[in-house]
N, C-alpha and C positions, 0 to 999 in steps of 0.2 A: 781574739779568735776563740770560737766556742769549742766545746768538747766534740768528740766524734768526727774530728777533722780527718779527711782522707790523707793517707801517707803513701807516696809513690816514689820509688827509685827506678829510674830508667835503666834498662839493660842494653840500650842502644847508644852508640857513641857517634851516630851520624847527626851533625848539627841541624840539617834540614828536618830530620825526623823530630828532634827534640824541640825545635822552634815551632813546628806544626803541632806537636803535642801540647805545648803551652796554650796555643790558641784554642785548640779543641777543649781542653780542660776549662778554660775561661768561659767559652761561649756555650758549651753543650752540657755542662754540669751545673748543679745548683748548690752543692756543698762546698764548705771551705776546704782548701787543698794545700798540702805541702809537697812539693815535687823537686826531687834532686836528680841531677844528671851530670855526666862528664863527657865532653865532646872531644873528638879528634882535633888536631891542630887546625885552626880556622880563625878568621877575623869576622866579627859581628858588628855591623854598623847600625846606628840608630835610625828609626823610621824616617826622620826628616832631614837626613844628612845626604850630602853629595858624595857618593861612594868613592869616586876616583880622587877626590881632594883629601880623603882621610887615610889613604893607604899608600904603601910603597909597592906599587904595581909590579915593578921589575923584580923586586925581591920575592914577592909572593908567587909570581909566575915561575921563577927560577927554583923555588923550593916547594912547588905544588901545594900551596896553602890556599884553599878556597875562601871566598868572601860571601857572606850572607847578610841579608837585612832582617832585623827583628821587628816585632809588632810594636814595641814601645819606643819612645823617644830617647833623648840622651845621646851620649857620645859612643865612640868606637872602642871596642875591647878585643883582646886576644884570648882565645881559648886553647887549651891543650890538655893532655892527660894529667897535668899537675895542677889543674884548676877545677874546683867544684862549682857548679851552678845551682843556685837554689831559687825556687819560684814559690811565692806565697800568694795564694788567691783567696780573697775574703769577700763576703757579702757585706753591704753597708748601706748607709743612707746618702742620698745626693748631697754633695757639698762636704762630706766627711770621708770620702773614699780614699783620697790621696793623702797619705801620711807616712812618709818614709821612716820617721823615727819610731812610730808605733809599730809599723810592719816589721822593721828590722831589729827592734829591741830584743826579741827572743834569740836572734842569731848572735847579737852582742853578748847576751847572757851565756849562751852556749860556748862562745869563744873564751869568755872569762873563766868559765868552769874548766875549760881545757888548759888554761894557764896563759892565755894571751890577753894583754892589757888593751883590749879593743875599746874604741869609742866612736861616736858619730862625728863625721866631718861636716863641713859647711856646704859641700856639693853633693849631697845625697850619697856620700861614700862612707866607708868604715876605715878608720885609721888605727895604727899601732904606733904610738909616738906621733911623729909627723909624717909618716909614710903610709901610703894607701895599700890596703889589703883586700878591698872590696869596692867595686863600682856598682851602682844600683840605678834602676829605671822603673817606670810604671806605665801601665795602660789600663784605661777604664772601659768596661763594656756594660752598659745598662747599670744595674745596681751591684756590679762586681768589679773589684780592682785587683790587678795582678802587679805585685811588686816582685821584681826578680833582680838577682845580682850574682857577682862572682865571689869566689873565695880563693885567693892565690895561696896554694899550699907549697908546692915545689915546682912551680911553672918555670919554663925556660925564659928567663927575663931578657936574655940577649935577643932571642927570636922575637919576643914581644916588642922590644924597643925597635928593632929593625922593621918589623911588619907595619908598625904605626908611624914610621918616619916619613911623613907625607910632605910634598912640596906644594902647600896650599896657595902659595903666591901665584901659581899659574892659573888659578881659578878666581872668577868673580861671580858671586851668587849670594843668595839670602838664606842659605842652609844653616842648620844648627852646627856649630863648630865644637869639636872635642877640646877639652882643656886637659893638657898633659900634666900628669902628676908623678912624683917620685914614688915608686912602688917597692914593696918588699914581700918576700915569701914568709908565710906563717912558720914554716919549718926552720927558718933562720932565727926565729924569736924564742923558741923553746928547746929544751934539752930532751929530744925524743928521736927514736929511730922508726917511728910510725910510718907506714906506707899511707898513700892517699886514701886507700880503701879503709884503713883503720881510722883515719881522721874522719872520713865520711860516716863511718859507723858510729863514732863517738858523738858527732854533732847531731846526726839523725836520731840516735837513742835519746839524747837530751830533749829534743823537741817532741819525740813520741811520748815520753813520760809527762812532759809539761802540759801537753794538750790531749792526752789520752787518745791518741790517734787510732784510726782503723786502717790496717794495711789494705792496699787496693792494687789490683793488677789491671792493666788495660783490657777492656772487653773487646770482643770481635768487632763490635760497632765502632768503638773508639779507634781501633787500629785501621779500620777501613777509612774513616774520616781523616785520620792522621796521614795515611799514605796518599790519599787523594789531594790533600792540602800540600803535602810535601812535593808532589809531582807538579801540581798546577800553579803553585805559588813559590815556595821556598827554594826550589831547585831551578827557578827560571831567571834568565838574564833580565827580563822585563821588571821583575820585582827587585832583584838584588842591585841592579845598576840603573835600569830605565826609570825607576820610581823617583830618582833624584830630581830635585827642583831644577828649574831653568838655570843654566849657567853659561858663562863665557869662559873660554879657555884660550890661553896664548902661551906660546913657547918658541924660543929661538935657539937653534943649535947649529953647530958646524960639523959637516960630514964630508970627508974627502976634499977639504979646502973650500967647500961651497957652503954658503949660509942658507938655511931654510927657516923661515919664520911663519908659523901658522897661527891664525886667529879663527876660532870657531864659536858659534852659538849653538847650544844644544837644548832641545826641548823634549822631555819624556824619553831621553836617551837617543833621540834622532838629531843628526846634524842638519840644522835649518839654514845656517849660513857658514861659509868657509872662505878664507882668503889665505893664499900661500905666497909669500914674497921670497924671492931668492935671487942670487947673483949667478945661478947656473945658466949656461948658454942656451939651454932649451926652455926658456921662460914660457913661451907660448904653449908648448906641450904641457907644462906643469899647470898652467891656468886651466887647460882643458881637463886635466886630471882632477883638479879641485872641483870642477863642475860635476864630474862623474861621481865624486865622493859625496856630494851634497844629497841629502835625503836618506843616507845610510846610517846605521847605528854607529855611535861612537864606541866601537868595539874593535880591538886590535885584530882579531881573526877575520872579522867582516871586511875591514879596510885592507888587510893583506890580500884577500881574495880579489878585491876591486883592483889592486895594484899588480896583480900577478903577471899581466901582459906587458908591463913596463920593465925597463932595465934595472938591475940591482942597485945601481948608484942612486937613481932617482927614488926608487922604492924605499931604500934605507933612509934617505934624507927626509922624505915625507913622513914615514912612520915615526921616526925619532922626534919629529917636531909636533906630532899629534898626540903623543902619550908621555 
């Protein structure tokens, strides 16, 4: 990374805003950039993943934790106020743009300077000992590459674990699968009472000095593009869920002593095929309900609306078997 790199720290904790900001900085700027941000609690899936197969939907809904899809590939991660996200955007030559070790070595150096014995792992992650402290991913646009990752400082690891406790066996698809790793907070590794703001200040200052960076604040034009992208892409169900590859879903449950077994095929988020088998006495009615569900989004709120006219017993059984 050359000198006069732009250095930006986001003042916004909205995940959709910061994901949109990354894309705007990658596509609409020409200089190298270091961008830091901290998100409110959220789950971020990789570009080529099946969202529903990567998350604990029931837990996330219960705890009001939203899900977003990012621009880069890789696996699913959890963000909260105890986690720092860094984004390194560099210009380069075709064939030499993707290099996780090169891109993240300055971060490893900053962590070592802070007192953390950090090293590169085998899965484009950063480790302390044998535990993961940072997950990383990359996206290329023309002659620019964006490497970005997490830094777990004092994240809520219990919420992280529960949020990503997915039941992937219900899904059949060709999506990229997350590889779960044992994680640890950086604050557990060092003797410090630093806040996450102080930790960010330390890491940021190290990189500012190393690259002689130039402070940069989003321009009016930047903010307009970010807000537009946030609204039209990163805050939409179509991108966050519907972009998932074609998948088949099957689930069998017992509700009020009746069995409900659903099989679905979903394309671009839309249910193209559905079969509901049950021992409920109103089988014919349930077959008709299945027909009315087809061509709708595989989205709980949408399906709830479709089922509103039916009795609670049937509605509950079908919903539980579809999600």
